[in-house]
C-alpha positions in Angstrom: -10.5 -7.9 -31.7 -6.7 -7.6 -31.7 -6.9 -5.4 -28.6 -9.0 -8.1 -26.8 -6.6 -10.8 -27.8 -3.6 -8.8 -26.5 -5.5 -8.2 -23.3 -6.2 -11.9 -22.9 -2.6 -12.8 -23.5 -1.4 -10.2 -21.0 -3.8 -11.4 -18.4 -2.7 -15.0 -19.0 0.9 -14.1 -18.7 0.4 -12.4 -15.4 -1.7 -15.2 -14.0 -4.8 -12.9 -13.8 -7.9 -14.1 -15.6 -10.8 -11.8 -16.4 -14.1 -13.2 -15.1 -16.1 -14.9 -17.8 -19.0 -12.6 -17.4 -16.7 -9.6 -18.1 -15.6 -10.9 -21.5 -18.4 -9.3 -23.5 -18.1 -6.0 -21.7 -14.4 -5.8 -22.3 -14.7 -6.8 -26.0 -17.4 -4.2 -26.4 -15.2 -1.3 -25.3 -12.0 -1.6 -27.3 -9.6 1.1 -26.4 -11.1 1.9 -23.0 -9.3 -0.9 -21.1 -10.8 -3.1 -18.4 -14.1 -1.9 -16.8 -12.5 -0.5 -13.6 -9.7 1.8 -12.7 -6.8 -0.2 -11.4 -6.4 2.0 -8.3 -8.7 3.7 -5.7 -7.6 6.0 -2.9 -10.0 5.6 0.0 -11.3 8.9 1.5 -8.8 8.7 4.3 -5.9 8.0 2.0 -5.5 4.2 1.9 -4.7 2.9 -1.6 -6.5 -0.2 -3.1 -5.4 -1.8 -6.3 -6.7 -4.5 -8.6 -6.1 -5.9 -12.0 -8.9 -3.7 -13.5 -11.4 -6.5 -13.6 -12.6 -6.0 -10.1 -13.4 -2.6 -8.6 -10.9 -1.3 -6.0 -13.5 1.0 -4.6 -15.6 -2.0 -3.8 -12.6 -3.6 -2.1 -12.3 -0.6 0.3 -16.1 -0.4 0.8 -16.2 -4.1 1.8 -13.4 -3.7 4.3 -14.9 -0.6 5.9 -18.3 -2.3 6.1 -17.2 -4.3 9.2 -20.6 -5.9 9.9 -21.2 -6.7 6.2 -24.7 -5.2 6.0 -24.1 -3.3 2.8 -23.7 0.0 4.5 -20.8 2.0 5.9 -21.8 4.1 8.9 -19.8 7.0 10.4 -18.7 4.8 13.2 -17.4 2.2 10.7 -15.8 5.0 8.6 -13.9 6.3 11.7 -12.9 2.9 12.7 -11.5 2.2 9.3 -9.6 5.5 9.4 -8.1 4.6 12.8 -7.0 1.2 11.5 -5.2 2.9 8.6 -3.6 5.4 11.0 -2.1 2.4 12.9 -0.4 1.1 9.7 1.1 4.5 8.9 2.3 5.2 12.5 5.1 2.7 12.2 7.0 3.8 15.4 3.7 3.8 17.4 4.4 7.4 18.6 0.8 8.4 18.2 1.7 10.7 15.3 2.5 10.3 11.6 5.7 12.2 11.5 7.5 13.7 8.4 9.5 10.5 7.8 6.4 8.4 8.0 4.6 10.9 5.7 7.4 10.5 3.1 7.0 6.8 3.3 3.3 7.1 2.7 3.8 9.3 -0.4 6.7 7.4 -1.9 5.9 3.8 -1.0 2.4 3.3 0.3 0.5 5.5 -2.1 2.8 6.9 -4.8 -0.2 7.5 -7.1 -0.9 10.7 -5.1 2.4 12.4 -5.8 1.8 15.8 -7.6 3.4 16.7 -10.9 4.4 13.1 -11.7 5.1 12.0 -15.2 2.1 10.9 -17.1 -0.5 12.7 -15.0 -0.8 15.3 -17.8 -0.6 14.6 -21.5 1.8 16.8 -23.4 -0.2 19.4 -25.3 0.5 19.5 -29.0 -2.2 21.5 -30.7 -3.3 25.0 -29.8 -6.5 23.7 -28.4 -4.7 21.2 -26.2 -2.4 23.9 -24.9 -5.4 26.0 -24.1 -7.0 23.1 -22.2 -3.8 22.3 -20.3 -3.5 25.9 -19.1 -7.2 25.9 -18.0 -6.7 22.6 -16.2 -3.6 24.0 -14.4 -5.7 27.0 -13.2 -8.4 24.7 -12.0 -5.9 22.6 -10.1 -4.4 25.8 -8.5 -7.9 26.5 -7.2 -8.5 22.8 -6.3 -11.4 22.7 -8.7 -9.9 19.9 -10.9 -8.9 16.6 -9.3 -5.2 16.1 -8.7 -2.9 13.9 -6.7 -5.1 11.5 -4.7 -8.2 13.4 -6.1 -7.8 11.6 -9.4 -8.2 8.2 -7.7 -10.6 9.1 -4.9 -14.2 10.0 -4.2 -13.0 13.2 -2.7 -10.8 15.9 -4.4 -8.1 16.0 -1.7 -4.6 15.9 -3.3 -2.9 14.6 -0.1 -5.5 13.1 2.3 -3.1 12.6 5.3 -1.4 16.0 5.1 -4.8 17.7 4.8 -5.6 16.4 8.3 -2.7 18.4 9.9 -4.8 21.2 11.3 -2.2 22.5 13.7 0.4 22.7 10.9 3.2 21.0 13.0 4.1 18.7 10.0 2.7 15.7 11.8 -0.8 14.1 12.0 -2.0 12.7 15.3 -4.6 10.0 15.7 -7.1 12.6 16.9 -6.4 14.9 13.9 -7.1 12.0 11.4 -10.2 11.1 13.3 -11.4 14.7 13.2 -10.7 14.8 9.4 -12.9 11.7 9.0 -15.7 13.4 10.7 -15.3 16.5 8.5 -15.2 14.5 5.3 -18.2 12.4 6.2 -20.8 14.9 4.9 -18.9 15.2 1.7 -19.4 11.5 1.1 -22.9 11.2 2.6 -24.3 13.9 0.4 -27.9 12.6 0.7 -27.8 12.8 4.5 -28.7 9.1 4.9 -26.4 8.5 7.8 -24.6 5.7 5.9 -22.9 5.1 2.6 -23.7 2.4 0.1 -21.6 1.2 -2.8 -24.1 2.6 -5.2 -24.3 6.1 -3.6 -20.5 6.4 -3.1 -19.1 8.8 -5.7 -16.8 7.2 -8.3 -13.3 8.5 -8.7 -12.5 10.7 -11.8 -10.3 7.9 -13.1 -13.3 5.5 -13.0 -15.6 8.2 -14.5 -13.1 8.6 -17.4 -13.4 4.9 -18.1 -17.2 4.9 -17.9 -17.4 7.9 -20.2 -15.1 6.2 -22.7 -17.1 3.0 -22.7 -20.4 5.0 -23.1 -18.9 6.9 -26.0 -17.8 3.7 -27.8 -21.2 2.1 -27.2 -22.9 5.1 -28.8 -20.5 5.0 -31.7 -21.4 1.5 -32.6 -25.2 2.2 -32.7 
């Protein structure tokens, strides 16, 4: 109850109000926070952020769904990727160069930076140290989510750099488009030919919140 009051005061101070229909859900999951992760990194690297009471993944989906039919096709996915390329290619050279890449990592989407403070909890017990070492090994093999993978539907630590297939330290419009085509089957796992909000994989950050809320719900039964 105290947590819920503090959350309400914080929201009021920031000018952000939780929707009325979310109140019961939030109060029923003390300790888990709002129902949604506050950030989502779209599959092609664009960050979306909210107050936690609306889903940032839905914000990306609705933008990519240009005809608003509830489905994102490959054509719409590629068009959305191309739009984002244009925002990163500040000098309009046709390539995201190292300077623009640094701006992306440090300003546009700082959530993706590897080894940043707070991404790993400091291990204290022997079991926590064992788990931390195991997690580090999984990251080294790109098994565990890291960087943008924590906030995205795909485990790709740096979505823009990953498109640099010729390894020239720059990403062209064509390279990012080709990356979109390669990533499509990883998203459309059912082979439907389109994505829906329901079938789109949640980010690990969102799954952690969902698991927490489920655990607290079970604990009250």
